[in-house]
C-alpha positions as CSV (number, residue, x, y, z in Angstrom):
1,X,123.7,168.9,100.6
2,X,121.9,172.1,101.4
3,X,119.1,173.2,99.1
4,X,116.3,175.7,98.9
5,X,112.6,175.2,98.2
6,X,111.2,178.2,96.4
7,X,107.4,178.3,96.1
8,X,106.5,180.8,93.4
9,X,103.5,183.0,92.9
10,X,103.9,185.5,95.7
11,X,104.0,189.2,94.9
12,X,107.0,190.8,96.7
13,X,106.5,194.2,98.4
14,X,108.3,196.2,101.1
15,X,111.6,197.7,102.0
16,X,115.0,196.0,102.4
17,X,118.5,197.3,103.0
18,X,121.4,196.4,100.7
19,X,124.5,194.9,102.4
20,X,128.1,195.9,102.0
21,X,129.7,195.1,98.7
22,X,131.3,191.7,98.4
23,X,133.4,192.9,95.5
24,X,134.8,195.7,97.5
25,X,135.3,194.2,100.9
26,X,137.6,191.4,99.7
27,X,140.4,193.7,98.3
28,X,139.8,196.0,101.3
29,X,140.6,193.1,103.6
30,X,143.7,192.3,101.6
31,X,144.8,196.0,101.8
32,X,145.0,195.8,105.6
33,X,148.2,193.7,105.1
34,X,149.9,196.9,104.1
35,X,148.7,199.0,107.0
36,X,150.5,199.2,110.3
37,X,148.4,199.0,113.5
38,X,144.7,198.6,113.8
39,X,142.1,198.8,111.0
40,X,138.3,198.4,111.2
41,X,136.0,197.8,108.2
42,X,132.3,198.4,108.8
43,X,129.2,197.4,106.8
44,X,130.9,194.1,106.0
45,X,128.5,191.3,104.7
46,X,128.5,187.9,106.4
47,X,129.7,185.8,103.4
48,X,131.7,182.6,102.9
49,X,134.2,184.6,100.8
50,X,134.7,187.1,103.7
51,X,135.3,184.2,106.0
52,X,138.0,182.8,103.7
53,X,139.7,186.2,103.4
54,X,139.7,186.6,107.2
55,X,141.3,183.1,107.5
56,X,143.9,184.2,104.9
57,X,144.8,187.3,107.0
58,X,145.2,185.2,110.1
59,X,147.4,182.7,108.3
60,X,149.6,185.5,107.1
61,X,150.2,186.7,110.7
62,X,147.5,189.5,110.8
63,X,144.8,189.1,113.5
64,X,141.4,189.6,112.0
65,X,137.9,189.0,113.5
66,X,134.4,189.4,112.2
67,X,131.6,190.5,114.5
68,X,128.2,191.9,113.6
69,X,129.1,193.6,110.3
70,X,132.6,194.7,111.5
71,X,136.0,193.3,110.8
72,X,138.7,194.4,113.2
73,X,142.3,193.8,112.0
74,X,145.5,194.1,114.0
75,X,148.7,194.2,111.9
76,X,151.3,194.3,114.7
77,X,153.8,191.7,113.8
78,X,155.9,190.7,110.8
79,X,153.6,189.7,107.9
80,X,154.2,186.2,106.5
81,X,154.8,186.1,102.7
82,X,153.4,182.7,101.7
83,X,149.6,182.5,101.1
84,X,148.1,179.1,102.0
85,X,147.2,176.9,99.0
86,X,143.8,175.8,100.3
87,X,142.6,179.3,100.8
88,X,143.7,180.9,97.5
89,X,142.4,177.9,95.5
90,X,139.1,178.2,97.2
91,X,138.4,181.7,96.1
92,X,139.9,183.7,93.2
93,X,139.8,187.0,95.1
94,X,142.4,185.6,97.5
95,X,145.0,186.6,94.8
96,X,144.4,190.2,96.0
97,X,147.0,189.5,98.7
98,X,149.7,189.3,96.1
99,X,150.2,193.1,95.6
100,X,150.0,194.0,99.3
101,X,152.4,191.1,100.3
102,X,155.1,192.0,97.8
103,X,154.8,195.7,98.6
104,X,155.0,195.0,102.4
105,X,157.7,192.2,102.5
106,X,159.4,192.3,99.1
107,X,158.4,188.7,98.4
108,X,155.2,186.8,97.9
109,X,154.4,183.2,97.1
110,X,150.8,182.8,96.1
111,X,149.1,179.7,94.6
112,X,147.4,180.2,91.2
113,X,143.8,181.2,92.2
114,X,140.6,179.2,92.0
115,X,136.9,180.2,92.2
116,X,133.8,180.2,90.1
117,X,133.8,178.3,86.7
118,X,132.6,181.2,84.6
119,X,135.7,181.7,82.5
120,X,139.5,181.6,82.5
121,X,140.0,185.0,84.2
122,X,143.8,184.8,83.8
123,X,146.2,186.7,86.1
124,X,148.3,187.8,83.2
125,X,147.1,191.5,83.5
126,X,148.1,191.5,87.2
127,X,151.6,190.1,86.4
128,X,152.2,192.5,83.5
129,X,151.3,195.4,85.8
130,X,153.6,194.1,88.5
131,X,156.4,193.8,86.0
132,X,156.1,197.5,85.1
133,X,156.7,198.3,88.8
134,X,159.9,196.3,88.9
135,X,158.3,193.2,90.5
136,X,159.6,190.0,88.9
137,X,157.6,186.8,88.9
138,X,158.1,183.1,88.4
139,X,155.3,180.5,88.0
140,X,156.3,177.0,89.2
141,X,154.5,174.0,90.6
142,X,151.2,175.9,90.7
143,X,152.6,178.9,92.6
144,X,153.4,182.5,91.6
145,X,156.5,183.9,93.2
146,X,156.8,187.7,93.2
147,X,160.0,189.5,94.2
148,X,161.0,193.2,94.4
149,X,163.9,194.8,96.3
150,X,161.8,198.0,95.9
151,X,158.8,199.0,93.9
152,X,159.5,201.7,91.4
153,X,156.7,203.9,90.0
154,X,156.0,203.6,86.3
155,X,153.3,203.9,83.7
156,X,151.1,200.8,83.6
157,X,148.7,200.3,80.7
158,X,145.9,197.8,81.2
159,X,145.2,195.9,78.0
160,X,141.7,195.4,79.5
161,X,140.3,197.5,82.4
162,X,140.4,194.6,84.9
163,X,139.0,195.4,88.3
164,X,141.3,193.0,90.2
165,X,144.4,194.0,88.3
166,X,143.8,197.7,88.8
167,X,143.3,197.1,92.5
168,X,146.4,194.9,92.9
169,X,148.7,197.3,91.0
170,X,147.2,200.3,92.9
171,X,147.8,198.7,96.2
172,X,151.4,197.6,95.4
173,X,152.3,201.1,93.9
174,X,151.0,202.8,97.1
175,X,154.1,201.6,99.0
176,X,156.4,202.1,96.1
177,X,158.9,204.9,95.2
178,X,157.9,207.6,92.7
179,X,154.8,208.0,90.6
180,X,152.7,205.3,89.1
181,X,150.1,206.0,86.4
182,X,147.6,203.3,85.6
183,X,146.1,203.9,82.2
184,X,142.9,202.2,81.0
185,X,142.2,201.6,84.7
186,X,138.9,200.0,85.8
187,X,136.3,202.6,86.9
188,X,134.1,200.4,89.0
189,X,132.8,201.8,92.3
190,X,134.6,199.0,94.1
191,X,138.0,200.3,92.8
192,X,137.1,203.7,94.0
193,X,136.3,202.3,97.5
194,X,139.6,200.5,97.7
195,X,141.4,203.7,96.7
196,X,139.5,205.7,99.4
197,X,140.6,203.1,102.0
198,X,144.2,203.5,100.9
199,X,144.0,207.3,100.9
200,X,142.6,207.3,104.4
201,X,145.7,205.2,105.4
202,X,148.0,207.9,104.0
203,X,148.3,206.9,100.3
204,X,148.4,209.6,97.7
205,X,146.0,208.6,94.9
206,X,144.2,210.8,92.3
207,X,141.9,209.9,89.5
208,X,139.8,207.3,91.3
209,X,136.6,206.6,89.3
210,X,138.4,207.6,86.0
211,X,140.4,205.6,83.5
212,X,143.7,207.2,84.7
213,X,144.8,206.7,88.3
214,X,147.9,208.4,89.6
215,X,149.7,207.1,92.7
216,X,152.5,208.8,94.5
217,X,154.3,206.1,96.6
218,X,154.6,206.6,100.4
219,X,156.9,204.8,102.8
220,X,154.1,203.6,105.2
221,X,150.4,203.2,105.6
222,X,148.4,203.4,108.8
223,X,145.4,201.4,109.8
224,X,142.1,203.2,110.3
225,X,138.3,202.8,110.1
226,X,136.5,202.6,106.8
227,X,132.8,201.8,105.8
228,X,132.4,199.4,102.9
229,X,130.2,200.7,100.0
230,X,126.9,199.1,99.4
231,X,126.5,196.1,97.1
232,X,125.1,197.3,93.8
233,X,124.8,193.8,92.6
234,X,122.7,192.6,95.5
235,X,120.6,195.8,95.3
236,X,120.0,195.2,91.6
237,X,119.1,191.6,92.2
238,X,116.4,192.7,94.7
239,X,115.0,195.3,92.2
240,X,114.7,192.6,89.6
241,X,112.8,190.5,92.1
242,X,110.2,193.3,92.1
243,X,109.8,193.0,88.3
244,X,109.7,189.2,88.2
245,X,107.0,189.0,90.9
246,X,104.9,192.0,89.7
247,X,105.8,193.6,93.0
248,X,106.9,196.9,94.6
249,X,110.2,196.9,96.4
250,X,112.3,199.7,97.8
251,X,116.0,199.0,98.4
252,X,117.8,201.3,100.9
253,X,121.4,201.9,101.7
254,X,122.4,202.2,98.1
255,X,124.3,204.7,95.8
256,X,121.9,205.1,92.9
257,X,124.4,206.2,90.4
258,X,126.2,202.9,90.8
259,X,123.1,201.1,89.5
260,X,122.4,203.5,86.6
261,X,123.0,200.9,83.8
262,X,120.6,198.5,85.4
263,X,118.0,201.2,86.2
264,X,117.9,202.3,82.5
265,X,117.2,198.7,81.4
266,X,114.5,198.2,84.1
267,X,112.8,201.4,82.9
268,X,113.0,200.2,79.3
269,X,111.4,196.9,80.5
270,X,108.3,198.9,81.7
271,X,109.1,199.2,85.4
272,X,108.5,202.4,87.3
273,X,111.7,203.4,89.0
274,X,111.9,206.1,91.7
275,X,115.3,207.2,92.9
276,X,116.0,209.0,96.1
277,X,119.4,210.0,97.7
278,X,120.1,206.6,99.2
279,X,117.2,204.4,98.0
280,X,115.6,203.0,94.8
281,X,112.0,201.9,94.4
282,X,111.0,199.5,91.6
283,X,107.3,199.1,91.0
284,X,105.5,196.8,88.5
285,X,103.0,198.8,86.5
286,X,102.2,196.7,83.4
287,X,103.5,194.2,80.8
288,X,107.3,193.6,81.0
289,X,109.0,194.3,77.6
290,X,112.1,192.4,76.4
291,X,115.3,194.5,76.3
292,X,118.7,193.7,74.8
293,X,121.6,193.4,77.3
294,X,125.3,193.7,76.5
295,X,127.8,193.4,79.3
296,X,130.7,196.0,79.5
297,X,133.1,197.3,82.1
298,X,131.7,200.1,84.2
299,X,129.9,202.4,83.5
300,X,128.4,199.8,81.1
301,X,126.0,197.0,82.0
302,X,127.7,194.8,84.7
303,X,128.5,191.2,83.9
304,X,127.5,190.4,87.5
305,X,123.9,191.3,86.6
306,X,123.7,189.4,83.3
307,X,122.3,186.2,84.8
308,X,119.6,188.0,86.8
309,X,118.5,190.1,83.8
310,X,118.3,187.0,81.7
311,X,115.9,185.5,84.2
312,X,113.8,188.6,83.8
313,X,113.9,188.3,80.0
314,X,112.5,184.7,80.0
315,X,109.1,186.1,81.2
316,X,109.2,189.4,79.3
317,X,107.1,190.1,76.2
318,X,109.2,189.7,73.0
319,X,112.7,188.5,72.2
320,X,115.9,189.9,73.7
321,X,119.6,189.3,72.9
322,X,121.9,188.9,75.8
323,X,125.6,189.4,74.8
324,X,128.3,188.5,77.3
325,X,131.6,190.3,76.6
326,X,133.5,189.8,79.9
327,X,133.5,186.1,80.7
328,X,133.3,183.5,78.0
329,X,131.5,180.8,80.1
330,X,128.8,182.8,81.8
331,X,125.7,181.3,80.3
332,X,125.6,178.1,82.3
333,X,122.5,179.3,84.1
334,X,120.7,179.2,80.7
335,X,120.6,175.4,80.7
336,X,119.0,175.4,84.2
337,X,116.4,178.0,83.2
338,X,115.4,175.8,80.2
339,X,114.4,173.2,82.8
340,X,111.8,175.6,84.1
341,X,110.3,176.2,80.6
342,X,112.4,179.1,79.4
343,X,113.0,179.7,75.6
344,X,116.7,180.4,75.2
345,X,119.0,179.7,72.3
346,X,122.7,180.3,72.5
347,X,124.7,181.1,69.4
348,X,128.1,182.8,68.8
349,X,128.5,184.1,72.3
350,X,125.0,185.5,72.6
351,X,121.8,184.2,74.2
352,X,118.5,184.8,72.3
353,X,115.7,184.8,74.8
354,X,112.0,184.7,73.9
355,X,109.6,185.4,76.7
356,X,107.2,182.7,77.7
357,X,103.8,183.1,79.4
358,X,104.6,180.9,82.3
359,X,107.4,179.1,84.1
360,X,107.1,175.8,86.0
361,X,109.0,174.9,89.1
362,X,111.8,172.3,88.7
363,X,114.9,170.9,90.3
364,X,117.9,173.1,89.3
365,X,121.5,173.4,90.2
366,X,123.5,176.5,90.9
367,X,126.7,176.6,88.8
368,X,128.1,179.9,90.0
369,X,127.3,182.8,92.3
370,X,125.1,185.0,90.0
371,X,123.5,182.0,88.4
372,X,122.2,181.1,91.9
373,X,120.5,184.4,92.2
374,X,119.0,184.1,88.7
375,X,117.5,180.6,89.5
376,X,115.9,181.8,92.7
377,X,114.4,184.8,90.9
378,X,113.0,182.4,88.3
379,X,111.6,180.2,91.1
380,X,109.8,183.2,92.5
381,X,108.0,183.7,89.2
382,X,107.3,180.1,88.5
383,X,104.3,178.0,89.2
384,X,104.8,175.4,91.9
385,X,108.0,174.4,93.7
386,X,111.5,175.0,92.5
387,X,114.2,173.0,94.3
388,X,117.6,174.8,94.1
389,X,120.8,172.8,94.8
390,X,124.3,174.1,95.2
391,X,123.7,176.8,97.7
392,X,127.4,177.1,98.6
393,X,127.9,179.2,95.5
394,X,125.1,181.6,96.6
395,X,126.5,182.0,100.1
396,X,129.8,183.2,98.7
397,X,128.3,186.5,97.7
398,X,124.9,187.1,99.1
399,X,124.3,187.9,102.8
400,X,121.1,185.9,103.7
401,X,119.5,186.4,100.3
402,X,116.6,184.0,101.1
403,X,116.0,185.7,104.4
404,X,115.8,189.1,102.7
405,X,113.4,187.8,100.1
406,X,111.2,186.3,102.9
407,X,110.9,189.7,104.6
408,X,109.4,190.9,101.3
409,X,106.9,188.1,101.1
410,X,108.7,185.3,99.3
411,X,107.8,181.7,100.2
412,X,111.3,180.1,100.6
413,X,112.1,177.1,102.8
414,X,115.7,176.3,103.7
């Protein structure tokens, strides 16, 4: 099985560009199922999950190809309505095809999704939203069947501001009749990006980036070219690498306001943060201080940065409390960090982290995508060698993360 050897102790310095956002490009690809003709997505990261979604589009009768950061999509024939079991169960984000398929064909049969083991992440919110639009569903033999003679606009209230459910309902409603209002909608930048792609195709959407999104249905959508927004999670992970290695890193090709919750925590930790229009510099200037973290939907602190910030807290001065409010099983990386000498105690849904003066390299196993980044960060700060197993999780969401770290001075052997 593939593994990484991380040899700690190097100070990371230099400049590195953020890739396109994994959490945006997957629903963007799904949305091309609704768009007639040719679409091109640019700034697309080279990820396992992107490859799976491209295979999904091809299996559904849409021709899609990846080449050097571009995905060209040709939607010229009748779209098939049954999503392959092996692809949906390999990646939870494959369920994004549900809304576009039922909107385009009136019927969709999609297996119950799989993916990382960080929590139950039920699809109930998706299905409730679909029901409000007149889409009926039946769950049988591990599949969800969705049917709609036509999609009728309605008010959809999200019990929780789910990113995936907001995107799925927004996509379906774009080809519906009448007005749909999504209340308590997710405000994440990735939702905004999907909405912008739909608008460019001819959709009528207002309120993107707010908790109330209004969609006026249109009869057709046309393919076009769209640049994927930058990956705020990858950018944040690289900025934390500067803190953990006492380094000085500038991340370019970013939208700084998308990272504001993280930047505030890094400043509170004692890092010097310099923000320009499309870049952020993080420079170590002294002792790192412990800070409390509590994950929340955007614009709160992102759950996808919780593991990486916990890695930082294990070497910070003092005790921090890390509270996870989004996924109930997202502390699995803590057990691996303990193997490296961390002082972490988990109690009642929170992790109590007391910084230690040194970490020691160890053999660790990645349990999910963001845990993988956290373990590599810890390896950069540890004494000796850290052997990281389970790289398939990391490759789902980071475009050559080890390579980017090496350009900054990391000693990583693949």
